[in-house]
C-alpha positions in Angstrom: 142.9 68.5 97.2 141.7 69.4 93.7 143.8 68.8 90.6 141.8 71.0 88.3 141.7 74.8 88.8 138.1 74.9 87.8 137.1 72.4 90.5 139.0 74.5 93.1 137.4 77.7 92.0 133.9 76.0 92.1 134.5 74.7 95.6 135.8 78.1 96.9 132.8 79.9 95.3 130.3 77.5 96.9 132.0 78.0 100.3 132.0 81.8 99.9 128.4 81.8 98.8 127.2 79.7 101.8 129.1 81.9 104.3 127.6 85.1 102.7 124.1 83.6 102.7 124.5 82.6 106.4 125.9 86.0 107.7 124.4 88.4 105.1 121.0 87.1 104.1 119.2 88.6 101.2 116.4 90.9 102.3 113.6 91.8 99.9 111.9 95.2 100.1 108.6 96.3 98.7 109.0 99.3 96.5 106.0 101.2 95.3 106.6 102.2 91.7 103.6 104.4 91.0 103.1 108.0 92.3 100.0 108.4 94.4 98.9 112.0 93.9 96.2 111.9 96.7 98.9 111.4 99.3 100.2 114.7 100.2 102.6 115.9 102.9 99.8 116.2 105.5 98.8 112.6 105.0 102.4 111.4 105.1 102.9 113.3 108.4 99.8 111.7 110.0 100.9 108.2 108.8 104.3 108.8 110.2 102.9 109.8 113.6 100.7 106.8 113.6 103.7 104.5 113.0 105.6 106.5 115.6 102.9 106.0 118.3 102.5 102.3 117.2 106.2 101.7 117.8 106.1 103.5 121.1 103.0 101.5 122.2 104.8 98.2 121.4 107.7 99.1 123.5 106.2 101.2 126.4 103.1 101.6 128.6 99.4 101.9 128.1 99.4 105.8 127.7 101.3 105.3 124.4 98.6 102.8 123.2 96.0 105.5 123.6 98.1 107.9 121.6 98.3 105.3 118.8 94.6 104.7 118.9 93.9 108.4 118.7 96.3 108.9 115.8 94.8 105.9 114.0 91.2 107.2 114.5 92.2 110.6 113.3 93.7 109.3 110.2 90.8 107.0 109.4 88.1 109.7 110.1 89.8 112.5 108.2 90.7 110.6 105.1 88.1 107.7 104.8 
């Protein structure tokens, strides 16, 4: 197919990259670099609970939506 080894390698590399991009797409993540001293373990726990109830509210019934709203209000009132 190809007479030159470099052409063969280039073609193989392009095929490999295209298959990898199709089956293993690159996912970008946001990483916070700075340390936030005002976020302590209590705030982190309440944020975790808020996200937990938010996930449950998206997948379940209305009682979980109320728990999410209560957790959100508690977080906003306590730390706003």
